[in-house]
C-alpha positions as CSV (number, residue, x, y, z in Angstrom):
1,X,5.2,3.7,11.0
2,X,1.5,5.4,11.8
3,X,0.8,4.3,14.9
4,X,-2.1,3.3,15.8
5,X,-2.5,4.2,19.3
6,X,-2.0,8.0,17.8
7,X,-4.2,8.0,15.4
8,X,-7.0,6.8,17.9
9,X,-6.4,9.3,20.4
10,X,-6.3,12.1,17.6
11,X,-10.0,10.8,16.9
12,X,-11.4,10.0,20.4
13,X,-9.8,13.3,21.3
14,X,-11.7,15.8,18.4
15,X,-14.6,13.7,18.9
16,X,-15.1,14.7,22.3
17,X,-14.5,18.1,21.4
18,X,-16.7,17.6,19.2
19,X,-19.2,16.3,21.7
20,X,-20.0,13.6,19.3
21,X,-19.9,10.9,22.2
22,X,-17.0,8.5,22.8
23,X,-15.6,6.2,20.0
24,X,-15.3,2.6,20.9
25,X,-12.0,0.7,19.9
26,X,-14.2,-1.6,18.4
27,X,-16.1,0.8,16.3
28,X,-12.7,2.3,15.4
29,X,-11.5,-1.1,14.3
30,X,-14.1,-1.7,12.3
31,X,-12.7,1.4,9.6
32,X,-9.4,1.0,10.2
33,X,-8.1,-0.9,8.0
34,X,-10.6,0.7,5.0
35,X,-9.3,4.1,5.9
36,X,-5.6,3.0,5.0
37,X,-6.7,0.8,1.9
38,X,-8.4,3.9,0.8
39,X,-5.3,6.3,1.2
40,X,-3.0,4.2,0.1
41,X,-5.3,3.6,-3.3
42,X,-5.4,7.4,-3.6
43,X,-1.8,7.9,-3.7
44,X,-2.3,6.4,-7.1
45,X,-4.7,9.2,-8.2
46,X,-2.3,11.1,-6.7
47,X,0.6,9.8,-8.8
48,X,-1.2,10.6,-12.1
49,X,-1.5,14.3,-11.0
50,X,2.0,14.8,-10.2
51,X,3.1,12.8,-13.8
52,X,1.2,15.7,-15.5
53,X,3.5,18.4,-13.2
54,X,6.0,16.6,-14.4
55,X,5.4,17.2,-18.1
56,X,4.5,20.5,-17.6
57,X,7.8,21.1,-16.1
58,X,6.2,22.7,-12.9
59,X,6.9,19.6,-10.4
60,X,9.0,21.2,-7.9
61,X,12.9,19.5,-7.2
62,X,14.9,18.0,-5.0
63,X,13.1,16.7,-2.0
64,X,10.1,19.3,-2.3
65,X,9.0,16.8,-5.9
66,X,5.8,16.2,-5.3
67,X,6.2,13.1,-7.8
68,X,8.9,11.8,-5.8
69,X,7.9,12.3,-2.5
70,X,4.8,9.9,-3.5
71,X,7.2,7.7,-5.0
72,X,8.8,7.4,-1.2
73,X,5.3,6.7,-0.1
74,X,4.5,3.6,-2.0
75,X,8.0,1.8,-2.3
76,X,7.1,0.9,1.5
77,X,5.0,-2.1,-0.5
78,X,7.2,-2.4,-3.3
79,X,7.7,-6.3,-3.0
80,X,9.2,-9.0,-5.2
81,X,8.2,-12.6,-5.9
82,X,9.0,-15.6,-7.3
83,X,6.2,-17.5,-8.9
84,X,6.0,-20.9,-10.5
85,X,3.6,-21.5,-13.2
86,X,0.3,-24.4,-12.2
87,X,-1.8,-25.6,-15.0
88,X,-0.2,-23.4,-17.3
89,X,-0.9,-20.4,-15.8
90,X,0.6,-17.9,-12.7
91,X,-1.3,-17.7,-10.1
92,X,-1.3,-13.5,-8.4
93,X,0.4,-12.9,-5.3
94,X,-2.6,-12.8,-2.5
95,X,-1.4,-9.8,-1.0
96,X,-0.9,-8.2,-4.7
97,X,-2.2,-4.3,-5.1
98,X,-0.9,-3.2,-8.9
99,X,1.7,-4.8,-10.9
100,X,4.5,-2.9,-11.5
101,X,6.6,-5.4,-13.6
102,X,7.6,-8.9,-14.2
103,X,10.5,-10.9,-15.6
104,X,11.7,-14.0,-16.4
105,X,13.2,-16.2,-13.1
106,X,16.8,-16.4,-14.2
107,X,19.9,-16.4,-12.4
108,X,23.2,-14.4,-11.6
109,X,26.1,-15.7,-13.7
110,X,29.3,-13.6,-13.0
111,X,27.4,-10.7,-11.9
112,X,24.9,-10.2,-14.3
113,X,21.5,-11.0,-14.0
114,X,20.1,-13.9,-17.2
115,X,16.8,-12.6,-16.4
116,X,14.3,-11.3,-19.1
117,X,11.9,-8.3,-18.7
118,X,8.3,-9.4,-19.9
119,X,5.9,-7.2,-21.7
120,X,2.7,-7.0,-20.1
121,X,-0.5,-6.7,-22.1
122,X,-4.2,-6.4,-20.0
123,X,-6.4,-6.7,-23.8
124,X,-7.3,-9.0,-25.1
125,X,-7.9,-8.3,-28.5
126,X,-4.0,-7.1,-28.3
127,X,-2.6,-10.3,-26.9
128,X,-4.6,-11.9,-29.4
129,X,-3.4,-10.2,-32.6
130,X,0.5,-11.1,-31.0
131,X,-0.2,-14.4,-30.7
132,X,-1.1,-15.1,-33.8
133,X,1.5,-12.4,-35.5
134,X,4.6,-14.0,-37.6
135,X,6.5,-10.5,-36.6
136,X,5.3,-10.2,-32.9
137,X,4.9,-13.7,-31.4
138,X,6.6,-13.9,-28.2
139,X,10.0,-15.4,-27.8
140,X,12.5,-16.7,-25.3
141,X,13.9,-13.6,-25.7
142,X,11.2,-11.5,-26.1
143,X,8.4,-12.7,-23.7
144,X,4.9,-11.1,-23.2
145,X,2.5,-11.7,-20.1
146,X,-1.3,-11.1,-20.5
147,X,-2.9,-10.0,-17.4
148,X,-6.8,-11.7,-16.1
149,X,-7.6,-13.9,-13.5
150,X,-4.3,-14.9,-13.2
151,X,-1.4,-14.5,-15.3
152,X,-0.8,-16.3,-18.8
153,X,3.2,-15.9,-20.0
154,X,3.8,-16.4,-23.6
155,X,5.7,-18.4,-25.2
156,X,4.7,-21.8,-22.1
157,X,7.9,-23.1,-22.1
158,X,8.8,-20.7,-19.7
159,X,8.3,-21.9,-16.4
160,X,8.9,-19.0,-13.4
161,X,8.9,-15.8,-12.9
162,X,9.3,-13.0,-10.7
163,X,6.8,-10.4,-10.1
164,X,7.2,-7.2,-8.8
165,X,4.5,-5.3,-7.5
166,X,3.1,-3.2,-4.8
167,X,0.8,-5.0,-1.8
168,X,-1.8,-4.5,-0.5
169,X,-1.5,-2.2,2.9
170,X,-1.4,-4.6,6.5
171,X,0.0,-4.0,9.4
172,X,3.2,-3.4,11.9
173,X,4.0,-4.7,15.1
174,X,3.9,-1.6,17.3
175,X,7.1,-3.5,19.1
176,X,9.1,-4.4,17.2
177,X,8.1,-2.5,13.7
178,X,8.1,-5.4,12.0
179,X,5.8,-6.2,9.1
180,X,2.1,-8.4,9.9
181,X,-0.4,-9.8,7.0
182,X,-2.4,-8.8,10.1
183,X,-5.3,-5.4,10.0
184,X,-4.5,-2.1,12.0
185,X,-6.2,-2.3,15.4
186,X,-6.0,-0.7,18.7
187,X,-6.4,-2.8,22.0
188,X,-6.6,-1.9,25.3
189,X,-5.7,-3.2,29.0
190,X,-8.3,-2.4,31.4
191,X,-7.3,-0.6,34.4
192,X,-10.8,-0.7,35.8
193,X,-13.3,2.1,36.6
194,X,-13.7,3.5,32.7
195,X,-9.5,3.8,33.0
196,X,-7.4,1.9,29.7
197,X,-4.1,1.7,28.7
198,X,-2.7,0.9,25.0
199,X,-1.5,-2.4,25.1
200,X,0.9,-2.5,21.7
201,X,1.4,-6.2,22.2
202,X,-2.3,-7.2,21.0
203,X,-2.7,-4.0,18.6
204,X,-1.1,-3.3,15.2
205,X,0.3,-0.3,13.8
206,X,-0.5,1.2,10.1
207,X,1.9,0.2,7.5
208,X,1.3,4.3,5.9
209,X,4.3,6.5,6.7
210,X,4.1,8.0,10.5
211,X,3.2,11.5,8.4
212,X,-0.1,10.2,7.3
213,X,-1.5,10.0,10.7
214,X,-3.7,13.0,10.3
215,X,-5.3,11.9,7.0
216,X,-6.0,8.9,8.8
217,X,-7.9,10.3,11.4
218,X,-9.7,12.1,8.7
219,X,-10.5,9.7,6.8
220,X,-11.8,7.1,9.6
221,X,-13.8,10.4,11.2
222,X,-15.6,10.9,7.9
223,X,-16.5,7.2,8.1
224,X,-18.0,7.2,11.5
225,X,-19.7,10.7,11.1
226,X,-17.6,13.3,12.7
227,X,-17.4,16.6,11.2
228,X,-13.5,17.7,10.7
229,X,-11.7,20.1,10.2
230,X,-8.1,19.8,8.5
231,X,-6.2,22.6,10.7
232,X,-8.0,21.1,13.9
233,X,-6.6,17.6,12.9
234,X,-3.4,18.9,11.9
235,X,-2.9,20.9,15.0
236,X,-3.8,18.0,17.2
237,X,-1.8,15.1,15.7
238,X,1.2,17.7,16.0
239,X,1.0,18.3,19.0
240,X,0.6,14.5,20.2
241,X,3.3,13.2,17.4
242,X,5.6,15.7,19.3
243,X,4.4,14.0,22.8
244,X,5.2,10.4,21.7
245,X,9.1,11.7,20.4
246,X,9.6,12.9,23.8
């Protein structure tokens, strides 16, 4: 995952190079999570562009495919969880960003799942027409979910569902790489005389893949007000990445 130490170091050095002053960890931490969320949301806009390229048959193939690379990056945030009905509705997962799909809870019988896919609808007028129709009324074999403030599933006899969704980006533990609900942050241990060293035990890495380090530097730099040039950012962060691996 994208190292918070690498992003902070890159941004700090570029700020010094541009003579824009010293960026403190407190200022950096104010913008870190916002920058990550902006880049994450942009992935969906890029996916729409990628789908257009595929429809026009001008997307590259294999590992060079724009669409494939975006899908791989979004896969880091894919998650499935079971949700039970409460007061007639299903609460959305707290870390929900965007819903991918839904299905009934079901079970595995002789290696085959008995769960049923649930059609997802966001249009109120459409769900009303479906519920009032004798031909397309939801059934246990063809359930429908209406997504609003919460999740309503029809028929209402369905009490448990599974939701596959993209979660909100959070953080990773720099020590073991495990997920954490904490937002990215940079902390350091003071050694006196304006000298400090990165503290991985109290810091939190970004959840975005490590190749987003340059984009994070650019995004945070823009919010802080530093005028960064893409080529300088990529050149510097590439060098930093090599040093980290040595």
